FIPAVO-117563 format. One record per residue (C-alpha): residue number from 1; x, y, z; chain. Coordinates in steps of 0.001 Angstrom, whole numbers, plus 500000, padded with zeros to 6 digits. Example, Ala and Ser with C-alpha at 12.3 -4.5 7.8 and 13.67 -1.06 7.14 Angstrom:
% residues 2
LOZA num      x      y      z chaine
LOZA   1 512300 495500 507800      A
LOZA   2 513670 498940 507140      A
//
This chain:
% residues 159
LOZA num      x      y      z chaine
LOZA   1 410499 691951 836634      A
LOZA   2 410891 694284 839540      A
LOZA   3 413303 694854 842400      A
LOZA   4 416285 693580 840415      A
LOZA   5 419858 693395 841566      A
LOZA   6 422633 693062 838999      A
LOZA   7 420537 691010 836593      A
LOZA   8 421499 687463 835741      A
LOZA   9 419111 686412 832970      A
LOZA  10 418981 682806 834082      A
LOZA  11 418189 683631 837711      A
LOZA  12 414531 684573 837520      A
LOZA  13 412865 687289 839564      A
LOZA  14 414110 686702 843110      A
LOZA  15 415948 689757 844438      A
LOZA  16 418905 688528 846454      A
LOZA  17 422004 690515 847302      A
LOZA  18 425135 688969 845906      A
LOZA  19 428539 688698 847458      A
LOZA  20 431620 686989 846146      A
LOZA  21 432717 685592 842847      A
LOZA  22 430127 684297 840379      A
LOZA  23 431320 682080 837568      A
LOZA  24 429695 681434 834223      A
LOZA  25 431440 678871 832036      A
LOZA  26 431161 679590 828304      A
LOZA  27 431914 676802 825850      A
LOZA  28 432569 678910 822740      A
LOZA  29 429528 677725 820806      A
LOZA  30 426842 679769 822560      A
LOZA  31 426265 677253 825351      A
LOZA  32 427153 678026 828950      A
LOZA  33 426689 676925 832528      A
LOZA  34 426087 679535 835180      A
LOZA  35 425002 680148 838759      A
LOZA  36 421296 680377 837961      A
LOZA  37 421229 676968 836302      A
LOZA  38 423087 675402 839205      A
LOZA  39 420860 677117 841762      A
LOZA  40 417830 675738 839919      A
LOZA  41 419242 672192 839982      A
LOZA  42 420110 672471 843678      A
LOZA  43 416622 673764 844460      A
LOZA  44 415020 670981 842409      A
LOZA  45 417106 668529 844452      A
LOZA  46 415872 670058 847722      A
LOZA  47 412235 670525 846683      A
LOZA  48 411985 667405 844506      A
LOZA  49 409701 669408 842234      A
LOZA  50 410393 671732 839312      A
LOZA  51 407327 673828 840122      A
LOZA  52 408258 674207 843804      A
LOZA  53 411874 674963 842898      A
LOZA  54 410805 677607 840393      A
LOZA  55 408528 679255 842947      A
LOZA  56 411178 679161 845650      A
LOZA  57 413734 681023 843526      A
LOZA  58 411203 683383 841931      A
LOZA  59 411294 681890 838459      A
LOZA  60 408379 680955 836245      A
LOZA  61 407671 677258 835815      A
LOZA  62 408104 677661 832054      A
LOZA  63 411517 679308 832471      A
LOZA  64 412618 676534 834832      A
LOZA  65 411562 673857 832339      A
LOZA  66 413302 675680 829504      A
LOZA  67 416544 675792 831510      A
LOZA  68 416283 672089 832363      A
LOZA  69 415646 671283 828695      A
LOZA  70 418595 673482 827641      A
LOZA  71 420863 671568 830030      A
LOZA  72 419564 668225 828723      A
LOZA  73 420192 669341 825135      A
LOZA  74 423597 670899 825827      A
LOZA  75 424982 667810 827502      A
LOZA  76 423070 665164 825579      A
LOZA  77 421787 663575 828759      A
LOZA  78 419071 664246 831283      A
LOZA  79 419759 666272 834416      A
LOZA  80 416414 665463 836047      A
LOZA  81 413984 662586 835907      A
LOZA  82 410284 663152 836503      A
LOZA  83 407814 660694 837961      A
LOZA  84 404391 661505 836465      A
LOZA  85 401431 660952 838742      A
LOZA  86 403183 661917 841961      A
LOZA  87 401657 664945 843600      A
LOZA  88 404698 667061 844437      A
LOZA  89 408089 665472 844940      A
LOZA  90 407894 664049 841436      A
LOZA  91 411332 665111 840246      A
LOZA  92 414800 663845 841089      A
LOZA  93 418222 664783 839795      A
LOZA  94 419992 662192 837721      A
LOZA  95 423529 661104 838582      A
LOZA  96 424664 663437 835785      A
LOZA  97 422683 666339 837269      A
LOZA  98 424439 665737 840594      A
LOZA  99 427822 665584 838820      A
LOZA 100 427118 668847 836994      A
LOZA 101 426514 670584 840337      A
LOZA 102 429673 669066 841842      A
LOZA 103 431861 670093 838891      A
LOZA 104 430477 673636 838824      A
LOZA 105 430860 674107 842601      A
LOZA 106 434441 672823 842379      A
LOZA 107 435255 675342 839628      A
LOZA 108 433609 678083 841688      A
LOZA 109 435500 677195 844895      A
LOZA 110 438878 676964 843142      A
LOZA 111 438290 680277 841352      A
LOZA 112 437254 682018 844578      A
LOZA 113 440312 680676 846395      A
LOZA 114 442608 681803 843581      A
LOZA 115 441133 685318 843578      A
LOZA 116 440623 685751 847353      A
LOZA 117 443454 688261 847837      A
LOZA 118 442317 690479 844967      A
LOZA 119 438661 690287 846022      A
LOZA 120 439614 691296 849581      A
LOZA 121 441560 694286 848209      A
LOZA 122 438601 695345 846058      A
LOZA 123 436223 694999 849024      A
LOZA 124 438551 697066 851243      A
LOZA 125 438663 699813 848595      A
LOZA 126 434867 700201 848475      A
LOZA 127 433513 703547 849612      A
LOZA 128 431300 703385 852692      A
LOZA 129 427685 702634 851843      A
LOZA 130 425293 705520 852682      A
LOZA 131 423175 704834 855766      A
LOZA 132 419922 705387 853875      A
LOZA 133 421088 703284 850931      A
LOZA 134 419472 705746 848489      A
LOZA 135 422525 707537 847126      A
LOZA 136 423496 706386 843647      A
LOZA 137 427136 705973 842640      A
LOZA 138 428564 708996 840816      A
LOZA 139 428951 707037 837581      A
LOZA 140 425212 706286 837452      A
LOZA 141 424167 709801 838418      A
LOZA 142 426548 711442 835931      A
LOZA 143 425386 709108 833147      A
LOZA 144 421791 710117 833788      A
LOZA 145 422758 713813 833770      A
LOZA 146 424630 713363 830474      A
LOZA 147 421613 711678 828860      A
LOZA 148 419368 714475 830143      A
LOZA 149 421690 717172 828775      A
LOZA 150 421942 715378 825436      A
LOZA 151 418146 715184 825190      A
LOZA 152 417886 718933 825777      A
LOZA 153 420497 719756 823142      A
LOZA 154 419030 717436 820508      A
LOZA 155 415377 718387 820970      A
LOZA 156 413737 719790 817833      A
LOZA 157 413443 723589 817629      A
LOZA 158 410219 724985 818968      A
LOZA 159 409542 722174 821415      A
//
């Protein structure tokens, strides 16, 4: 997986810049619902195909199916229905799949509204981005230097 942004394991390979608040709902038993799952469902709705949706968001077909199956298992009901024999456009969201998207987007919108002032303050406090975009933040650069120094001090004698 190349050209990653801040990695969201359920998002697949597509490199997209992020902006705003991203919510993942954890249920305390290892199950969760996050932005990648919802994006997959929304893309399945638009494409009417799991394969096309997976391709569009840069995810493998297998990974997309595994996420759909995980949602089905987590909620005890299907989020998509497939129509075998159709060439393309063989998948539709169920009413529950649509409701899952609506509930998640409502949580996301309410959370973003509640945190808007703080997010604006954080955004205003950001240092200007370098024009060439190649400069790494000091925390990353210093961490790399520390690891390099540690490697030199812990290397076996005579190497």
